[in-house]
C-alpha positions in Angstrom: -6.0 -11.2 31.2 -7.7 -14.2 30.0 -5.6 -16.7 27.9 -5.3 -15.2 24.4 -7.0 -17.2 21.5 -4.9 -17.1 18.3 -6.3 -17.4 14.7 -3.8 -18.0 12.1 -4.6 -16.5 8.5 -2.6 -19.1 6.3 -1.5 -16.8 3.5 2.3 -18.5 3.5 4.8 -15.8 3.9 2.2 -12.7 4.2 0.4 -14.8 6.9 -0.3 -13.5 10.5 -2.1 -14.3 13.4 -5.2 -12.7 14.9 -4.9 -12.5 18.9 -8.2 -12.2 20.9 -8.0 -12.2 24.7 -9.8 -9.6 27.2 -7.0 -7.3 28.6 -4.5 -7.7 25.6 -3.5 -4.2 25.5 -1.0 -4.7 28.5 0.8 -6.9 25.9 0.5 -5.2 22.8 3.6 -3.8 22.8 5.4 -7.0 23.3 3.6 -8.2 20.4 4.2 -5.5 17.9 8.1 -5.0 19.0 9.3 -8.1 16.6 7.5 -6.6 13.7 9.2 -3.5 13.5 12.7 -2.5 13.1 12.0 1.0 14.5 11.5 2.1 18.1 9.7 4.3 17.2 5.8 3.6 16.1 3.4 5.8 14.4 -0.3 5.0 15.7 -3.1 6.3 13.6 -6.2 6.9 15.7 -9.3 9.0 16.5 -10.4 11.5 19.0 -12.5 9.1 20.3 -10.3 6.4 21.2 -7.3 8.3 22.1 -8.4 10.0 25.2 -10.1 6.8 26.3 -7.1 4.1 25.5 -3.8 6.0 24.7 -2.3 6.2 27.9 -2.5 2.3 28.4 -1.3 1.8 25.0 1.8 4.2 25.3 2.6 2.5 28.6 2.2 -0.9 26.8 4.5 0.3 24.1 7.3 1.7 26.4 7.6 -1.1 28.4 8.7 -2.8 25.2 11.3 -0.3 24.3 8.8 1.4 21.5 8.2 4.9 21.6 4.6 6.3 20.6 4.0 9.0 17.8 0.0 9.3 17.8 -1.7 10.6 14.7 -5.0 11.7 15.8 -7.9 12.0 13.1 -11.4 13.1 13.3 -14.0 10.3 14.0 -16.3 8.9 11.5 -16.7 7.9 7.6 -15.8 11.5 6.9 -12.2 10.7 7.8 -12.1 7.9 4.7 -11.6 10.6 2.1 -8.8 11.6 -0.3 -8.0 14.8 1.8 -7.2 12.8 4.7 -5.5 9.9 3.2 -3.0 12.7 1.7 -2.6 14.4 4.9 -2.2 11.2 6.8 0.7 10.2 4.2 2.3 13.6 4.3 2.3 13.0 8.3 3.6 9.3 7.8 6.4 10.8 5.4 7.4 13.9 8.1 8.2 10.7 10.6 10.4 9.0 8.0 8.7 5.7 8.1 10.3 2.9 6.2 9.0 -0.1 4.7 10.7 -2.2 7.5 8.6 0.0 10.3 4.9 -0.8 11.7 2.4 1.6 11.5 -0.4 1.0 14.1 -4.2 1.4 13.4 -5.7 1.9 16.8 -9.4 2.4 16.5 -12.8 0.8 14.5 -12.9 0.1 11.0 -12.5 3.5 9.6 -9.0 3.8 11.0 -8.2 0.5 9.8 -9.2 1.2 6.6 -7.8 4.1 6.1 -4.4 3.3 8.1 -4.2 0.3 6.0 -4.8 2.0 2.6 -1.9 4.6 3.5 0.4 1.8 4.2 -0.5 0.0 0.8 0.9 2.9 -1.1 3.3 4.5 1.3 6.6 3.9 -0.3 4.7 1.2 -2.2 4.1 -0.8 0.8 4.7 -0.6 4.4 3.7 -2.9 7.0 1.0 -2.0 9.5 -0.9 -3.6 12.7 -4.6 -3.7 13.0 -5.7 -2.8 16.9 -9.3 -2.8 16.5 -11.1 -1.3 19.2 -14.9 -2.0 18.0 -16.6 -5.3 17.5 -17.4 -4.9 14.2 -13.9 -4.1 13.3 -12.6 -6.9 15.3 -14.9 -9.5 13.4 -14.7 -8.2 10.1 -12.7 -5.1 8.7 -9.6 -5.7 10.5 -9.0 -9.3 9.3 -8.2 -10.0 5.5 -6.3 -7.1 4.0 -9.0 -5.1 2.0 -8.7 -1.5 3.0 -9.6 1.6 1.3 -11.5 5.3 1.2 -14.8 6.5 0.1 -15.7 8.7 -2.7 -19.0 10.3 -4.0 -19.5 7.6 -6.1 -19.9 5.2 -3.2 -18.3 3.5 -0.3 -14.7 1.7 -0.4 -14.5 2.7 -4.1 -10.9 3.6 -3.9 -8.7 0.7 -2.2 -6.2 -2.0 -2.1 -5.4 -5.5 -0.8 -2.9 -5.1 1.8 -2.7 -7.4 4.9 -1.5 -6.7 8.2 1.4 -8.0 10.1 -1.0 -9.1 13.0 -4.4 -8.3 14.3 -4.5 -7.5 18.4 -7.9 -7.3 19.4 -8.6 -6.8 23.3 -12.2 -7.1 23.9 -11.9 -5.2 27.0 -11.9 -2.4 25.0 -15.4 -3.1 24.1 -16.5 -1.9 27.4 -16.5 1.6 26.2 -18.6 1.3 23.2 -22.3 2.6 23.3 -25.2 -0.2 23.2 -25.6 0.9 19.7 -22.4 0.2 18.4 -22.3 -3.5 20.1 -25.2 -4.1 18.2 -24.0 -3.3 14.8 -21.4 -5.4 15.4 -23.0 -7.9 16.3 -24.6 -8.1 12.9 -21.1 -9.3 11.5 -20.8 -11.7 14.0 -24.4 -13.2 13.2 -23.6 -13.3 9.5 -20.8 -16.1 9.7 -23.7 -18.5 11.0 -25.8 -17.4 8.2 -23.0 -17.9 5.2 -21.9 -21.4 5.8 -22.3 -22.5 9.9 -26.0 -23.0 11.0 -24.4 -24.5 14.4 -22.8 -20.9 15.2 -26.1 -19.2 14.2 -27.7 -21.8 16.9 -25.0 -20.5 19.4 -25.6 -17.0 18.6 -29.4 -17.6 19.1 -28.5 -19.2 22.3 -25.8 -17.0 23.5 -26.2 -13.6 21.5 -27.2 -11.8 24.9 -24.3 -12.8 26.9 -21.9 -11.3 23.5 -24.0 -8.0 23.8 -23.4 -7.7 27.7 -19.7 -8.2 26.9 -19.4 -11.4 29.5 -15.8 -12.2 28.4 -15.8 -15.8 27.7 -19.1 -15.3 25.1 -17.2 -12.0 23.4 -13.9 -13.9 23.3 -15.5 -17.2 21.3 -17.7 -14.9 18.9 -15.2 -12.9 18.2 -12.4 -15.5 17.8 -15.1 -17.9 15.7 -15.9 -15.1 13.4 -12.0 -14.3 12.5 -11.6 -18.2 12.1 -14.3 -18.0 9.3 -13.1 -14.9 7.9 -9.6 -16.3 8.1 -10.4 -19.5 6.1 -12.4 -17.4 3.5 -9.3 -15.2 2.9 -7.1 -18.1 3.0 -9.1 -19.5 0.0 -10.0 -16.5 -2.2 -7.6 -13.5 -0.9 -8.2 -11.1 -3.7 -12.1 -12.2 -4.2 -11.2 -13.6 -7.7 -13.5 -16.8 -6.9 -17.0 -16.8 -5.5 -15.8 -18.0 -1.9 -14.8 -14.3 -0.5 -18.0 -12.8 -2.5 -20.0 -14.6 0.4 -18.6 -12.2 3.0 -20.8 -9.3 1.5 -23.9 -11.5 2.5 -26.3 -8.1 3.0 -23.8 -5.8 1.8 -25.1 -5.2 -1.4 -28.6 -4.1 0.1 -27.0 -2.4 3.0 -24.6 -0.4 1.0 -27.2 1.2 -0.8 -29.0 1.7 2.4 -25.8 3.4 3.8 -26.0 5.7 0.4 -29.3 6.8 0.6 -28.7 8.0 4.5 -25.5 9.4 3.5 -22.8 7.3 5.4 -23.5 8.8 8.5 -24.8 8.1 12.1 -28.5 7.9 11.0 -27.5 4.3 10.0 -24.4 2.4 11.0 -22.6 0.0 8.7 -23.4 -2.7 10.9 -27.4 -1.9 11.3 -27.4 -1.4 7.5 -25.7 -5.0 6.9 -28.5 -6.2 9.4 -31.1 -4.6 7.5 -29.7 -6.0 4.4 -29.0 -9.5 5.7 -32.9 -9.5 6.6 -33.7 -8.2 3.0 -31.3 -11.0 1.3 -33.2 -13.7 3.2 -36.8 -12.3 2.6 -36.0 -11.9 -1.2 -34.7 -15.1 -1.2 -37.9 -16.5 0.4 -39.8 -14.9 -2.3 -38.0 -16.0 -4.9 -38.7 -19.7 -3.8 -35.2 -20.3 -3.0 -35.5 -20.4 1.0 -37.7 -21.6 3.4 -40.0 -18.5 4.7 -39.4 -20.0 8.2 -35.6 -19.6 8.0 -36.1 -15.9 6.8 -38.4 -15.4 9.8 -36.1 -16.6 12.1 -33.1 -14.6 10.9 -35.4 -11.4 11.2 -36.5 -12.4 14.7 -32.8 -13.0 15.9 -31.9 -9.9 14.6 -34.8 -7.8 16.1 -34.0 -9.8 19.5 -30.9 -8.3 19.5 -32.1 -4.4 19.1 -31.5 -4.3 15.5 -33.8 -3.1 12.5 -34.6 -5.5 10.0 -36.7 -2.9 7.3 -35.3 0.0 5.6 -38.5 1.8 6.7 -37.2 1.7 10.1 -34.2 3.8 9.2 -36.5 6.7 8.0 -36.1 5.3 4.2 -39.2 6.2 2.4 -41.7 4.8 0.3 -40.4 6.0 -3.0 -36.8 5.3 -2.5 -36.6 1.9 -4.6 -35.7 3.4 -7.6 -32.6 5.5 -5.8 -31.5 2.2 -3.9 -31.0 0.2 -7.1 -29.1 3.4 -8.6 -26.5 3.3 -5.5 -26.4 -0.4 -6.2 -24.9 0.0 -9.8 -21.8 1.6 -8.0 -21.2 -1.9 -6.3 -17.5 -2.9 -6.6 -18.7 -6.2 -7.6 -20.5 -5.4 -10.4 -19.3 -6.9 -13.5 -20.3 -5.5 -17.0 -24.1 -5.2 -16.5 -24.4 -7.8 -14.0 -24.9 -7.5 -10.1 -24.0 -10.6 -8.2 -26.1 -10.7 -4.9 -25.4 -13.1 -2.1 -28.6 -15.1 -1.6 -29.7 -18.1 0.8 -31.0 -21.3 0.1 -31.3 -21.4 4.2 -29.6 -20.6 7.1 -25.9 -21.6 6.4 -26.6 -21.9 3.0 -25.8 -18.7 1.3 -24.6 -18.3 -2.5 -23.7 -16.2 -5.3 -26.6 -15.5 -7.5 -25.7 -14.3 -10.8 -29.1 -14.3 -12.3 -30.9 -11.3 -10.6 -32.4 -8.7 -12.6 -32.2 -5.3 -11.2 -35.8 -4.6 -11.9 -36.7 -7.6 -9.6 -35.1 -6.4 -7.0 -36.4 -2.8 -7.5 -39.9 -4.3 -7.3 -39.2 -6.4 -4.4 -37.6 -2.9 -2.5 -40.9 -0.9 -3.3 -43.0 -3.9 -1.9 -40.8 -3.8 1.3 -41.3 0.0 1.7 -44.9 -0.1 0.8 -45.4 -2.5 3.4 
């Protein structure tokens, strides 16, 4: 196992460490044991992850004196529902989980979001540990304490802020991911360079192929650097009451609308939608005269080189979809009264919150994009 990289999340007595290394699963039990009073650990996972990695996790936990009780759910966004949440809470209560215990979320972003929300509401707050198994979850959803489920009105509209007690990211687990899942996660890595770290975007342009090829040193650096960036934002603006944490939504207002239009399914993965959304945010910024067109072209070129789509039409969105996409945006959590903030850019590494964007202007931009 490579030497772990440890990234602290500075939130006072609710702070925690993010552990990043290739082969970390073997040490996971020793890391979790001090975080719980119980010797029996509820592990929430899914039907894809558990057959691949469950035996190794069980060995690690048993070596640390911890018993494992797996709760295996169906994979995919369909599990982020009220029905599955209720069933999960009932299963955890049947195990007599207490506030002093640590439920383990062992899977991708769906498992992490759902388990974190269950932990937030179970007995008014139970401890949990994030053990992400996808690249996207390692660099995004496992860090920062946002938890939630989807509803018919939109994605993640019901949830809570609930910080984990630790994040344990074993990058060796990424070897079982299909290339498409790696590419989707890579989009969120690129995002951190585009927000406020142009040097990291330069690094992505130079080393992105190595990250996607899962070369251990490149992956560990990309994951740790992404986590450092998010940890700094979370420490500065944990509950998104200022404009700091909102910057993490670069590409997401456009992207969530695309996900809604395609049914939140496998037709367009979250990271793929964010990639298109970031490309749209930069092209929209350029169209408004905010961002040099060359920067927008550079962003699009790098995302495309990583195998990601950069236009909505490439995801099967039809030319008449612009009004529907704007309608989807109206369900965005960031909506304040009649306004919807957009994360735009003055250049690479210069993202900002724009509060003067008329949705009619967005609709015209999307219509032009889809016709083009």
